[in-house]
C-alpha positions in Angstrom: 23.3 -2.5 -8.5 24.2 0.9 -7.1 21.5 2.5 -5.0 19.3 -0.5 -4.8 18.7 -3.0 -2.0 19.5 -6.6 -2.6 17.2 -9.0 -0.6 18.1 -12.2 -2.4 19.1 -14.0 0.8 15.5 -14.2 2.0 14.0 -17.4 0.6 10.3 -17.6 1.2 7.7 -20.0 -0.2 8.0 -18.9 -3.8 11.1 -18.1 -5.7 10.9 -14.4 -6.6 13.7 -11.8 -7.0 13.8 -9.5 -3.9 15.3 -6.3 -5.4 13.8 -3.1 -4.1 14.6 0.6 -3.9 15.1 0.6 -0.1 17.9 3.1 -0.2 15.6 5.6 -1.8 13.0 5.1 0.9 15.6 5.6 3.6 17.1 8.7 2.0 13.6 10.2 1.7 13.1 9.5 5.4 16.4 10.9 6.7 17.9 7.6 7.8 21.7 8.0 8.0 24.0 6.0 5.7 21.3 5.2 3.2 23.2 3.4 0.5 22.9 -0.3 -0.4 21.0 -2.3 2.3 21.5 -6.0 2.6 19.2 -8.2 4.6 20.9 -11.4 5.7 18.0 -13.2 7.2 18.4 -16.8 6.1 15.1 -18.6 5.7 14.4 -22.0 4.3 11.5 -22.9 2.0 8.3 -21.7 3.5 9.8 -20.4 6.8 8.5 -17.1 8.1 10.3 -14.0 9.3 9.6 -13.1 13.0 8.5 -9.6 13.6 8.4 -7.7 16.9 5.6 -5.2 17.1 5.7 -3.0 20.3 3.0 -0.5 21.0 3.5 2.7 19.0 4.0 5.9 21.0 1.2 8.5 20.9 -2.4 9.2 21.9 -5.4 11.3 21.1 -8.6 11.1 19.0 -10.5 8.0 18.1 -7.5 5.6 18.0 -5.0 4.4 20.5 -1.7 2.3 20.2 -3.5 -1.0 20.7 -5.8 -0.3 17.8 -2.8 0.3 15.5 -1.0 -2.8 16.7 -4.1 -4.9 16.2 -4.3 -3.8 12.5 -0.6 -4.4 12.0 -0.7 -7.8 13.5 -3.6 -8.8 11.3 -1.9 -7.5 8.2 1.5 -8.8 8.8 0.6 -12.2 10.2 -1.9 -12.8 7.4 0.4 -11.8 4.6 1.9 -15.3 4.6 5.5 -14.2 5.0 5.7 -13.3 8.7 5.0 -14.4 12.2 4.5 -12.0 15.1 6.1 -12.5 18.5 3.1 -13.5 20.6 4.3 -12.5 24.1 3.3 -8.9 23.8 4.1 -8.3 27.5 7.8 -9.0 26.9 7.7 -7.0 23.7 6.3 -3.9 25.5 8.7 -4.3 28.4 11.7 -4.2 26.0 10.2 -1.2 24.2 9.9 0.6 27.5 13.6 0.0 28.1 14.4 1.4 24.7 12.4 4.5 25.4 14.1 5.0 28.7 17.6 4.8 27.2 16.7 6.5 23.9 18.3 3.6 21.9 17.4 0.3 20.4 18.6 -2.7 22.4 19.2 -5.0 19.5 20.5 -8.0 21.6 17.3 -7.9 23.8 15.1 -7.9 20.8 17.0 -10.8 19.2 16.7 -12.7 22.5 12.9 -12.4 22.2 13.2 -14.2 18.8 12.8 -11.1 16.7 14.3 -10.7 13.2 12.5 -7.5 12.2 11.4 -4.7 14.6 8.8 -2.2 13.8 8.5 1.0 15.9 6.3 4.0 15.5 5.0 7.3 16.7 1.6 8.6 15.9 -0.6 11.7 16.4 -4.3 11.9 16.0 -5.9 15.3 15.5 -9.5 16.4 14.8 -9.1 15.8 11.1 -5.8 14.2 10.5 -3.9 11.1 11.5 -0.1 11.1 11.3 2.2 8.2 11.7 6.0 7.8 11.6 7.5 4.3 11.5 10.9 2.8 11.6 11.7 -0.8 10.5 14.9 -2.4 11.8 16.9 -5.5 10.6 17.8 -6.8 14.1 20.5 -9.1 12.8 22.4 -6.3 11.3 21.5 -3.7 13.9 20.3 -1.1 11.5 17.2 0.7 10.2 16.0 -0.5 6.8 12.9 1.7 6.4 11.9 5.1 7.8 8.7 6.8 6.5 6.0 9.2 7.5 2.4 8.6 6.7 -0.7 10.8 7.0 -4.4 10.7 6.2 -7.8 11.7 7.4 -8.5 10.9 11.0 -11.4 8.7 10.1 -9.3 6.7 7.7 -6.5 5.9 10.1 -6.8 2.2 9.3 -5.8 2.9 5.7 -2.7 4.7 6.9 -1.7 1.7 9.0 -2.4 -0.6 6.0 0.0 1.5 3.9 2.7 0.8 6.4 1.9 -2.9 6.3 2.1 -3.0 2.5 5.5 -1.2 2.6 6.8 -3.9 5.1 5.6 -6.7 2.8 7.2 -5.0 -0.2 10.5 -4.3 1.6 10.9 -7.8 3.1 9.0 -10.1 0.7 9.4 -8.2 -2.5 5.6 -8.4 -3.3 2.7 -6.0 -3.3 0.7 -6.2 -0.2 -3.1 -6.6 -0.2 -3.8 -4.6 3.0 -5.4 -1.7 1.0 -7.6 -3.9 -1.2 -11.3 -4.1 -1.0 -13.9 -6.9 -1.2 -17.3 -6.4 -2.8 -20.1 -8.8 -1.9 -23.8 -9.3 -1.7 -25.8 -9.3 1.6 -29.5 -9.5 2.4 -29.1 -7.9 5.8 -31.6 -5.2 4.9 -34.1 -7.7 3.5 -33.2 -7.4 -0.2 -29.9 -8.5 -1.7 -27.7 -5.5 -2.2 -24.0 -4.9 -3.1 -21.6 -3.9 -0.4 -17.9 -3.1 -0.1 -15.6 -3.7 2.9 -11.9 -3.6 3.6 -10.0 -6.8 3.0 -10.0 -7.6 6.7 -13.8 -7.3 7.0 -13.8 -3.8 8.4 -15.6 -0.6 7.2 -18.5 -2.3 5.5 -20.8 0.0 3.5 -23.7 -0.4 1.2 -23.2 0.6 -2.4 -26.5 -0.1 -4.2 -29.6 1.6 -2.6 -32.5 1.3 -5.0 -34.0 -1.8 -3.3 -33.9 -3.8 -6.5 -32.2 -7.1 -6.0 -28.5 -6.8 -6.9 -26.2 -9.8 -7.3 -22.8 -10.9 -8.8 -20.6 -7.8 -8.2 -17.5 -7.5 -10.3 -14.7 -4.9 -10.1 -13.5 -2.7 -12.9 -9.7 -2.4 -12.8 -9.8 1.2 -11.7 -11.3 0.2 -8.3 -13.9 2.9 -8.7 -16.8 1.0 -10.3 -18.6 -2.3 -9.9 -20.5 -4.2 -12.5 -23.4 -6.3 -11.2 -26.8 -7.8 -12.2 -30.0 -6.2 -11.1 -33.5 -7.5 -11.2 -36.2 -5.1 -12.5 -39.4 -7.1 -11.9 -38.9 -10.4 -13.6 -36.2 -9.1 -15.9 -32.5 -8.8 -15.4 -30.2 -6.0 -16.4 -26.5 -5.5 -16.1 -25.5 -2.3 -14.4 -22.4 -0.4 -13.3 -22.3 1.6 -10.0 -19.8 4.1 -8.7 -18.3 2.9 -5.4 -18.0 6.5 -4.2 -21.1 8.2 -5.4 -23.5 5.2 -5.8 -24.6 6.5 -9.2 -25.9 3.6 -11.3 -25.8 3.2 -15.1 -27.4 0.4 -17.1 -25.1 -1.6 -19.3 -27.5 -4.1 -20.9 -31.2 -4.9 -20.9 -31.5 -7.6 -23.5 -34.4 -10.0 -23.5 -33.8 -13.0 -21.3 -30.7 -13.6 -19.1 -28.3 -10.7 -18.5 -25.8 -12.0 -15.9 -22.3 -12.9 -14.7 -20.6 -9.7 -16.0 -16.8 -10.2 -16.2 -14.7 -7.1 -16.8 -11.5 -7.5 -18.8 -8.1 -6.6 -17.2 -7.9 -3.3 -19.1 -11.6 -2.5 -18.4 -12.4 -1.9 -22.1 -14.4 -5.1 -22.6 -17.0 -7.2 -20.9 -17.9 -10.9 -21.1 -21.2 -12.1 -19.8 -24.0 -14.6 -20.2 -26.9 -13.6 -22.4 -29.9 -15.5 -23.7 -30.9 -12.9 -26.2 -30.8 -15.4 -29.1 -32.7 -18.1 -27.2 -29.9 -20.2 -25.6 -27.6 -19.0 -22.8 -24.3 -18.2 -24.4 -21.1 -16.3 -23.7 -20.9 -12.8 -25.3 -18.2 -10.2 -25.5 -19.2 -6.5 -25.3 -17.6 -3.1 -25.0 -17.0 -1.7 -21.5 -20.2 0.3 -22.0 -22.3 -2.8 -22.7 -22.6 -2.2 -26.5 -21.7 -4.2 -29.6 -22.5 -7.8 -28.3 -20.5 -10.5 -30.1 -21.5 -14.1 -29.5 -18.5 -16.3 -28.6 -20.1 -19.7 -28.0 -22.5 -21.7 -30.2 -24.4 -24.8 -29.3 -27.3 -26.3 -27.4 -25.5 -26.4 -24.0 -25.7 -23.7 -21.3 -22.6 -21.5 -21.1 -22.2 -19.2 -18.1 -19.9 -17.6 -15.5 -17.1 -16.2 -17.7 -13.8 -14.8 -16.3 -10.8 -13.3 -18.1 -7.2 -14.4 -18.0 -4.8 -11.7 -16.6 -3.5 -10.9 -20.1 -7.0 -10.7 -21.5 -6.4 -13.2 -24.2 -8.5 -16.1 -22.9 -11.8 -16.6 -21.1 -12.7 -19.4 -18.8 -16.4 -20.3 -18.4 -18.8 -23.0 -17.3 -20.5 -25.3 -19.8 -22.7 -28.4 -19.4 -21.9 -29.6 -22.9 -20.3 -32.8 -21.4 -23.5 -33.6 -19.5 -22.6 -31.7 -16.2 -21.2 -28.3 -15.5 -17.4 -28.2 -16.1 -14.7 -25.5 -16.6 -13.6 -24.7 -20.1 -11.2 -22.2 -21.6 -11.3 -20.4 -25.0 -9.7 -17.5 -26.7 -11.3 -14.2 -25.8 -12.4 -13.8 -29.4 -14.2 -17.2 -29.4 -13.3 -20.4 -31.2 -12.7 -24.0 -30.0 -12.9 -24.4 -26.2 -10.7 -26.7 -24.1 -12.0 -28.6 -21.2 -10.0 -28.1 -17.9 -11.9 -30.1 -15.3 -12.7 -33.8 -15.4 -13.2 -34.5 -11.7 -16.3 -33.4 -9.8 -19.8 -33.7 -11.2 -20.7 -30.0 -10.8 -18.0 -27.4 -11.2 -18.8 -23.7 -11.5 -17.8 -20.1 -10.5 -14.3 -20.0 -12.0 -12.0 -17.1 -11.1 -8.6 -16.7 -12.8 -5.6 -15.8 -10.6 -3.9 -12.6 -11.3 -0.7 -14.5 -11.8 -2.3 -16.6 -14.5 -1.4 -20.1 -13.6 -4.4 -21.2 -11.5 -8.2 -21.0 -11.8 -10.2 -21.3 -8.5 -13.7 -22.7 -8.7 -16.5 -24.4 -6.8 -16.7 -28.2 -7.1 -19.2 -30.6 -5.7 -17.4 -33.3 -3.8 -19.3 -36.1 -2.1 -22.4 -33.9 -2.2 -20.8 -30.8 -0.7 -19.5 -27.8 -2.5 -15.8 -27.2 -1.9 -13.2 -24.7 -3.3 -10.6 -26.2 -5.7 -8.0 -24.9 -8.1 -7.0 -26.2 -11.5 -3.6 -25.6 -13.1 -4.4 -24.1 -16.5 -1.4 -25.8 -18.2 -1.2 -29.2 -16.5 -4.9 -29.5 -15.5 -3.8 -30.6 -12.0 -6.7 -30.2 -9.5 -6.1 -29.3 -5.9 -8.9 -29.3 -3.3 -8.4 -26.4 -0.8 -11.3 -26.9 1.6 -12.8 -29.7 3.7 -15.8 -30.2 6.0 -19.5 -30.6 5.4 -20.4 -26.9 4.9 -20.9 -25.7 1.4 -18.3 -23.2 0.1 -18.9 -21.2 -3.0 -17.8 -18.4 -5.3 -14.1 -18.1 -4.8 -12.3 -14.8 -5.7 -8.6 -14.2 -5.9 -6.7 -11.5 -4.1 -4.2 -9.6 -6.3 -1.3 -11.5 -4.7 -2.3 -14.8 -6.1 -2.0 -16.3 -2.7 -5.3 -15.5 -0.9 -8.9 -16.3 -1.8 -12.2 -15.1 -0.4 -15.3 -17.3 -0.6 -18.7 -17.8 0.9 -19.4 -20.6 3.4 -22.8 -21.7 4.6 -23.0 -22.9 8.2 -26.0 -23.1 10.6 -28.3 -21.8 7.9 -26.2 -18.6 7.4 -23.5 -17.7 4.8 -20.4 -15.7 5.7 -17.2 -14.7 3.9 -13.9 -16.4 4.7 -10.3 -15.6 3.6 -8.0 -18.5 2.8 -4.2 -18.6 2.3 -3.8 -21.4 -0.4 -0.5 -22.5 1.1 -1.6 -22.6 4.8 -5.2 -23.6 4.3 -6.5 -22.1 7.6 -9.8 -20.2 6.8 -10.3 -16.9 8.5 -13.8 -15.6 9.0 -14.3 -12.0 7.8 -18.1 -11.3 8.4 -20.6 -11.7 11.2 -24.0 -10.4 12.2 -27.4 -10.7 10.7 -28.1 -11.7 7.1 -26.1 -13.7 4.6 -22.8 -12.7 2.9 -22.4 -14.0 -0.6 -20.7 -13.6 -4.0 -17.4 -12.0 -2.9 -15.2 -10.2 -5.5 -11.7 -9.0 -4.5 -10.5 -5.7 -6.0 -7.4 -5.4 -8.2 
């Protein structure tokens, strides 16, 4: 296809077509000879591409080259598609030679084991952070990406995350998650409140500030608002808060339970648990919290709804079989299908953005673990082990990563998990507990 890069020779863990407008990126950046770009990195199933990350050139302000590299290493190595050359001393020595000669010593970089090389120059002013990056395919000895980035000086990490996302898109053919956010609940101030942080655990900030207990945050698709449940005395109400301004609006204040707000993929509808008619049931409402329509009917307790990516189905928890299990029904109600049959206590479902899997909390041998169930085959996979309780999984937009809360030593912290590599990474630390995470769209 004329004017488009063809990356079909890279075979990573999942079979996806790697076709991207690399030529357009190069042309916009002034890279010579920007026509069709072909990456000939041959990788077997699940193998990773090795990236060389020398220190970028530049100085000034609140950030230095090592800060930038630390962010890039975290982003790229945790994307699931890349490994980074660990001997940074050799990497920086080779980069010093390049700077001395004014050229890229492709054979030297290949000898270090690199397949992709990322170089950059940055400048930090009083109010602005500027970054220019070049990405090279070492095997072909050519640049495959050149781009300039800029942003406010205090948001330099977002600028670096943008570069990380472009590298993931260019090489892996997928949208990166480096600019996504995670909402969560913490009692670090004494009362449970809603907070937001970057996906890597940085830049935590408090969102709710009225000192009324706030729990169960849920993103609206626009990334600008969060729904949550707030306690006003002994009563609950569902609210929505602006992530930027902190302004709160009430969604529902029905008698009884008002909890587990789930926002539809298009943001125009809500699903939640209400007990306004006596029993706890699943209801569907407008995005403003009006026109409640009851979807479930029975004597059992129905809770924790979540939407399928296409908005046509809702997964939820019901104890109609005698213990909490995961069920699925149409988003307009009707007959529900049971998904889980193993585990005596299954709760907190979250539907992956790709639609095939639902992550949930399952009690296994007396300990809560994180599992997934295939919506079509009902195959269950246990993702976590150990004797610590893990709860409330939430999917990243890439369908590969989860965030969840784990209790250890009397404290709860948030962990990120790659469902293919199964090596949990701790995201939070410090006083208080960190609970109920929700990954942004």
